[in-house]
C-alpha positions in Angstrom: -14.6 9.2 6.0 -13.1 10.3 8.9 -9.2 11.7 8.6 -9.2 9.8 12.4 -9.7 6.2 10.8 -7.1 7.1 8.3 -4.6 8.2 10.3 -5.6 5.5 12.9 -4.7 3.1 9.9 -1.9 4.7 8.7 -0.5 4.3 12.2 -1.4 0.5 12.9 -0.1 -0.1 9.6 3.4 1.3 10.1 3.4 -0.8 14.1 2.8 -4.5 11.9 5.6 -3.3 9.6 8.0 -2.8 12.4 6.9 -6.1 13.9 7.4 -7.9 10.7 10.6 -5.5 9.4 12.5 -8.4 7.7 9.9 -9.6 5.9 8.8 -6.3 4.9 12.5 -5.4 3.6 12.5 -8.8 1.7 9.0 -7.7 -0.1 10.9 -4.4 -0.9 14.1 -5.7 -2.2 11.7 -7.9 -4.4 9.7 -5.4 -5.9 13.2 -3.1 -6.4 14.8 -5.9 -8.4 11.6 -6.9 -10.4 11.5 -3.2 -11.2 14.7 -2.8 -12.0 15.1 -6.0 -14.3 12.1 -4.9 -16.3 12.7 -1.4 -16.7 16.6 -0.2 -15.6 17.9 1.0 -13.0 17.3 4.8 -13.0 13.9 5.5 -11.1 14.1 8.6 -12.9 13.1 6.8 -16.2 11.3 3.9 -14.6 8.4 5.3 -12.5 7.8 1.4 -11.0 11.1 1.2 -9.6 10.3 4.8 -8.1 7.6 3.6 -6.2 9.3 0.7 -5.4 11.9 2.6 -3.7 9.4 4.9 -2.1 7.8 2.1 -0.4 11.3 0.6 0.7 11.8 4.2 2.1 8.7 4.6 3.8 9.1 1.1 5.7 12.6 2.5 6.9 15.1 0.3 4.5 18.3 1.5 4.8 20.0 3.5 2.0 23.0 0.8 1.1 20.2 -2.3 1.2 17.9 -0.4 -1.5 20.8 0.7 -3.6 22.1 -3.3 -3.5 18.5 -4.3 -4.6 18.5 -2.0 -7.8 22.2 -3.2 -8.9 21.3 -6.7 -8.1 17.9 -6.1 -10.3 20.1 -3.9 -13.0 22.4 -6.7 -13.8 20.0 -9.5 -13.3 18.5 -9.9 -16.7 19.2 -13.2 -17.5 17.7 -14.3 -13.8 14.8 -15.6 -13.1 11.8 -13.1 -13.7 8.7 -12.3 -11.6 5.1 -11.6 -12.6 2.5 -9.4 -10.9 -0.8 -11.3 -10.8 -4.0 -9.7 -9.0 -5.9 -12.0 -7.0 -9.6 -11.5 -5.9 -11.6 -12.8 -3.2 -14.0 -12.3 0.2 -13.1 -12.3 3.5 -15.4 -12.7 6.8 -18.6 -10.9 6.8 -18.7 -10.9 2.8 -15.5 -7.8 2.9 -14.0 -7.7 -0.3 -10.2 -8.6 -0.7 -7.5 -7.8 -3.7 -3.8 -9.0 -3.1 -0.8 -8.1 -5.4 1.6 -10.5 -5.4 5.0 -10.9 -7.3 5.8 -14.3 -8.0 7.7 -16.3 -9.9 5.6 -19.8 -9.7 2.0 -18.7 -9.8 1.1 -22.3 -9.0 2.6 -22.3 -5.5 0.8 -18.7 -5.4 -2.5 -19.6 -6.0 -2.5 -22.5 -3.7 -1.2 -20.9 -0.9 -3.5 -18.0 -1.0 -6.3 -20.4 -1.7 -5.2 -22.3 1.4 -4.9 -19.2 3.5 -8.4 -17.6 2.5 -9.9 -20.8 3.8 -8.3 -20.9 6.7 -9.3 -17.5 7.7 -12.6 -18.1 6.8 -12.6 -16.3 3.2 -13.1 -17.6 -0.6 -11.0 -17.3 -3.1 -13.3 -15.1 -6.3 -12.5 -15.3 -9.9 -10.6 -12.1 -11.5 -13.0 -9.1 -11.6 -15.3 -10.3 -8.6 -14.8 -7.5 -6.4 -12.5 -5.2 -8.4 -15.0 -2.9 -9.5 -15.5 -2.1 -5.6 -12.5 -0.1 -5.4 -10.7 2.7 -7.8 -7.1 3.0 -8.6 -5.6 6.4 -6.8 -2.2 7.6 -5.8 -2.8 8.6 -2.0 0.2 10.5 0.1 0.2 11.1 4.2 2.0 14.1 5.7 2.4 14.8 9.2 -0.5 17.6 10.1 2.8 19.8 11.7 4.8 19.7 8.2 2.7 22.0 6.3 -0.3 24.3 6.4 -3.6 24.1 4.1 -2.4 26.9 2.5 0.8 25.9 1.3 -0.5 22.5 0.3 -3.5 24.1 -1.7 -0.9 25.9 -3.4 1.2 23.4 -4.2 -0.7 20.2 -4.5 -3.7 21.0 -6.1 -1.8 23.2 -8.8 0.7 20.2 -9.5 -2.9 18.3 -10.3 -4.1 17.2 -6.7 -7.9 15.9 -6.6 -8.2 16.1 -2.8 -6.6 17.2 0.3 -8.2 16.4 3.1 -7.6 18.1 6.6 -6.0 16.3 9.3 -8.0 15.2 12.8 -6.1 14.4 16.2 -5.9 10.5 17.3 -6.1 11.3 21.4 -2.8 13.0 22.1 -1.0 12.5 18.5 -1.6 15.0 15.9 -3.1 13.6 12.6 -1.9 13.6 8.5 -3.0 15.7 5.6 -4.3 13.0 3.1 -3.8 13.8 -0.3 -5.5 11.8 -3.0 -4.5 12.1 -6.6 -5.4 10.3 -10.3 -2.9 7.6 -10.8 -1.6 9.4 -13.7 -1.0 12.5 -11.4 0.6 11.2 -8.6 4.2 11.3 -9.9 3.8 15.3 -10.4 2.3 16.0 -7.1 5.0 14.3 -5.2 7.5 16.1 -7.3 6.2 19.3 -6.4 6.1 18.5 -2.5 9.6 17.8 -2.4 10.6 20.8 -4.5 8.9 22.8 -1.7 10.1 20.5 0.5 7.6 19.3 2.3 8.0 16.1 3.9 5.9 12.9 3.2 5.6 10.6 5.6 3.9 7.5 3.4 2.6 7.2 -0.6 1.5 5.4 -3.1 -0.4 3.7 -5.6 -3.4 2.3 -3.7 -7.1 1.1 -4.5 -9.1 2.8 -2.5 -12.4 1.1 -2.1 -15.9 3.2 -3.4 -18.2 1.4 -1.0 -17.5 0.0 2.5 -18.5 -3.5 4.3 -19.8 -3.5 7.8 -20.0 -6.6 9.1 -20.0 -8.0 13.3 -17.5 -7.2 15.6 -16.1 -10.5 15.5 -16.3 -10.8 11.8 -14.2 -7.1 11.6 -11.5 -9.0 14.1 -11.4 -12.5 11.7 -10.9 -10.3 8.6 -7.8 -8.4 10.4 -6.5 -11.7 11.3 -7.0 -13.0 7.9 -4.9 -9.9 6.4 -2.5 -10.6 8.5 -1.7 -14.0 7.2 -2.0 -13.0 3.7 0.5 -10.1 4.4 2.6 -13.1 5.8 3.0 -14.4 2.5 6.3 -13.9 0.6 5.0 -13.8 -2.3 2.4 -10.9 -1.5 3.3 -7.2 -2.2 0.0 -5.5 -0.8 -3.5 -6.3 0.6 -6.4 -4.2 -0.1 -9.9 -4.7 1.8 -13.2 -2.4 1.7 -14.1 -2.9 5.9 -15.2 -0.2 7.1 -12.4 2.3 8.3 -13.7 2.8 11.9 -13.9 -0.9 12.3 -10.7 -1.4 10.7 -8.6 0.8 13.5 -10.7 -1.0 15.8 -10.1 -4.7 15.3 -6.5 -3.9 14.7 -6.5 -2.6 18.2 
């Protein structure tokens, strides 16, 4: 897997977030409130809240907006609850898709997703139908100019990182270091990077494909259009797919 592809994908993801900033912030607030409601408002003792706050920061959500979401969730123990539900399916060209949702009405969510999958040329699957194609890992992105290989080897690997991929340039733009961790070690590695004052551009717990699909270019474009449709749904938090990374970067152009 080339560093170029990961850099291209993170750039396109950020561009999509900028275009949908209001919707992205709404999803972040929802995740923060749900995490604070279930585990309390202290991110030092509530890892789910810490992850949700990190996601909000990477989306450039203002600190006061984040704090309001924490406060609202912490004080809403008797309010309507949200549940996390994972849906699976296939997109055009047989590309595997996993959708993480946070919903207060599972009937609405599953009906909406079934409609969107059909509209985009895909099909909903049963639980476990594509999950075996993914591994849950921590992943951290750091701009190449923010650190050195020697520093990362010393800090990240000693803190429990599994792998460090070197950056590759994308045209005139520098790439990213990509650090992969086991899910259980993600927090420790993040803390070690923060303690060493190494600025993280983006990070979180991701579902990473262990096999990739290579459909036609037309199917890849349709797949990315379907991903956009699903991401626009208010109950959807994250969407994962196993489209070949180079094809994904080209189809997102």
